[in-house]
ChimeraX commands (.cxc) that place a marker at each C-alpha (Angstrom):
marker #1 position 6.00,-5.60,-13.49 radius 0.5
marker #1 position 4.10,-7.87,-11.14 radius 0.5
marker #1 position 0.55,-8.93,-11.95 radius 0.5
marker #1 position -2.42,-7.60,-9.98 radius 0.5
marker #1 position -2.86,-10.70,-7.82 radius 0.5
marker #1 position 0.82,-10.80,-6.89 radius 0.5
marker #1 position 0.80,-7.09,-6.03 radius 0.5
marker #1 position -2.36,-7.34,-3.94 radius 0.5
marker #1 position -0.83,-10.21,-1.94 radius 0.5
marker #1 position 1.59,-7.62,-0.53 radius 0.5
marker #1 position -1.36,-5.84,1.14 radius 0.5
marker #1 position -2.42,-7.61,4.31 radius 0.5
marker #1 position -5.27,-7.13,6.75 radius 0.5
marker #1 position -4.88,-8.48,10.26 radius 0.5
marker #1 position -7.15,-7.22,13.01 radius 0.5
marker #1 position -4.24,-7.48,15.45 radius 0.5
marker #1 position -2.08,-5.08,13.43 radius 0.5
marker #1 position -2.98,-1.39,13.11 radius 0.5
marker #1 position -6.62,-2.07,14.09 radius 0.5
marker #1 position -7.19,-4.11,10.94 radius 0.5
marker #1 position -6.24,-1.38,8.49 radius 0.5
marker #1 position -4.64,-2.62,5.26 radius 0.5
marker #1 position -0.89,-2.76,5.77 radius 0.5
marker #1 position 2.19,-3.52,3.72 radius 0.5
marker #1 position 3.26,-7.15,4.14 radius 0.5
marker #1 position 2.05,-7.30,7.75 radius 0.5
marker #1 position 4.26,-4.42,8.84 radius 0.5
marker #1 position 3.00,-1.49,10.86 radius 0.5
marker #1 position 2.93,0.69,7.75 radius 0.5
marker #1 position -0.57,1.25,6.41 radius 0.5
marker #1 position -1.76,1.81,2.87 radius 0.5
marker #1 position -3.42,4.98,4.13 radius 0.5
marker #1 position -0.16,6.23,5.64 radius 0.5
marker #1 position 1.68,5.85,2.34 radius 0.5
marker #1 position -1.12,7.39,0.27 radius 0.5
marker #1 position -1.32,10.39,2.61 radius 0.5
marker #1 position 2.44,10.90,2.46 radius 0.5
marker #1 position 2.55,10.60,-1.32 radius 0.5
marker #1 position -0.42,12.92,-1.81 radius 0.5
marker #1 position 1.26,15.37,0.57 radius 0.5
marker #1 position 4.29,15.60,-1.68 radius 0.5
marker #1 position 6.63,13.07,-0.07 radius 0.5
marker #1 position 8.41,11.11,-2.82 radius 0.5
marker #1 position 8.74,7.35,-3.03 radius 0.5
marker #1 position 12.50,7.81,-2.67 radius 0.5
marker #1 position 12.04,9.74,0.57 radius 0.5
marker #1 position 9.69,7.07,1.92 radius 0.5
marker #1 position 12.15,4.32,0.99 radius 0.5
marker #1 position 14.83,6.19,2.93 radius 0.5
marker #1 position 12.55,6.70,5.92 radius 0.5
marker #1 position 11.26,3.11,5.87 radius 0.5
marker #1 position 14.10,0.93,4.57 radius 0.5
marker #1 position 11.94,-2.17,5.00 radius 0.5
marker #1 position 9.73,-0.97,2.13 radius 0.5
marker #1 position 10.37,-2.17,-1.39 radius 0.5
marker #1 position 9.57,-0.41,-4.66 radius 0.5
marker #1 position 6.93,-3.06,-5.40 radius 0.5
marker #1 position 5.09,-2.02,-2.23 radius 0.5
marker #1 position 4.20,1.28,-3.89 radius 0.5
marker #1 position 2.88,-0.56,-6.94 radius 0.5
marker #1 position 0.82,-2.68,-4.55 radius 0.5
marker #1 position -0.62,0.40,-2.83 radius 0.5
marker #1 position -1.63,1.97,-6.16 radius 0.5
marker #1 position -3.11,-1.33,-7.36 radius 0.5
marker #1 position -5.04,-1.75,-4.12 radius 0.5
marker #1 position -6.44,1.77,-4.48 radius 0.5
marker #1 position -7.33,1.24,-8.15 radius 0.5
marker #1 position -9.12,-2.04,-7.45 radius 0.5
marker #1 position -10.99,-0.47,-4.53 radius 0.5
marker #1 position -12.13,2.48,-6.66 radius 0.5
marker #1 position -13.19,0.14,-9.47 radius 0.5
marker #1 position -15.27,-1.85,-7.00 radius 0.5
marker #1 position -16.92,1.30,-5.62 radius 0.5
marker #1 position -17.67,2.54,-9.14 radius 0.5
marker #1 position -19.05,-0.84,-10.19 radius 0.5
marker #1 position -16.50,-1.36,-12.94 radius 0.5
marker link #1:1,2 radius 0.2
marker link #1:2,3 radius 0.2
marker link #1:3,4 radius 0.2
marker link #1:4,5 radius 0.2
marker link #1:5,6 radius 0.2
marker link #1:6,7 radius 0.2
marker link #1:7,8 radius 0.2
marker link #1:8,9 radius 0.2
marker link #1:9,10 radius 0.2
marker link #1:10,11 radius 0.2
marker link #1:11,12 radius 0.2
marker link #1:12,13 radius 0.2
marker link #1:13,14 radius 0.2
marker link #1:14,15 radius 0.2
marker link #1:15,16 radius 0.2
marker link #1:16,17 radius 0.2
marker link #1:17,18 radius 0.2
marker link #1:18,19 radius 0.2
marker link #1:19,20 radius 0.2
marker link #1:20,21 radius 0.2
marker link #1:21,22 radius 0.2
marker link #1:22,23 radius 0.2
marker link #1:23,24 radius 0.2
marker link #1:24,25 radius 0.2
marker link #1:25,26 radius 0.2
marker link #1:26,27 radius 0.2
marker link #1:27,28 radius 0.2
marker link #1:28,29 radius 0.2
marker link #1:29,30 radius 0.2
marker link #1:30,31 radius 0.2
marker link #1:31,32 radius 0.2
marker link #1:32,33 radius 0.2
marker link #1:33,34 radius 0.2
marker link #1:34,35 radius 0.2
marker link #1:35,36 radius 0.2
marker link #1:36,37 radius 0.2
marker link #1:37,38 radius 0.2
marker link #1:38,39 radius 0.2
marker link #1:39,40 radius 0.2
marker link #1:40,41 radius 0.2
marker link #1:41,42 radius 0.2
marker link #1:42,43 radius 0.2
marker link #1:43,44 radius 0.2
marker link #1:44,45 radius 0.2
marker link #1:45,46 radius 0.2
marker link #1:46,47 radius 0.2
marker link #1:47,48 radius 0.2
marker link #1:48,49 radius 0.2
marker link #1:49,50 radius 0.2
marker link #1:50,51 radius 0.2
marker link #1:51,52 radius 0.2
marker link #1:52,53 radius 0.2
marker link #1:53,54 radius 0.2
marker link #1:54,55 radius 0.2
marker link #1:55,56 radius 0.2
marker link #1:56,57 radius 0.2
marker link #1:57,58 radius 0.2
marker link #1:58,59 radius 0.2
marker link #1:59,60 radius 0.2
marker link #1:60,61 radius 0.2
marker link #1:61,62 radius 0.2
marker link #1:62,63 radius 0.2
marker link #1:63,64 radius 0.2
marker link #1:64,65 radius 0.2
marker link #1:65,66 radius 0.2
marker link #1:66,67 radius 0.2
marker link #1:67,68 radius 0.2
marker link #1:68,69 radius 0.2
marker link #1:69,70 radius 0.2
marker link #1:70,71 radius 0.2
marker link #1:71,72 radius 0.2
marker link #1:72,73 radius 0.2
marker link #1:73,74 radius 0.2
marker link #1:74,75 radius 0.2
marker link #1:75,76 radius 0.2
view
């Protein structure tokens, strides 16, 4: 398993891509897009089939990004 810093490096923010929303490795796939799909019942396997450019570690990065963001908001 990759460490937190390595995982978070997979999440990029570029104001020229997807209006500056956090994306996966500079691609036009946003963290929000993946979280919405997963929370809507789409499996990681289905997303990997739909977006072959994604890697399994990208999902770990999304969950880590979300966890770190929630920790920051909660002050922990």
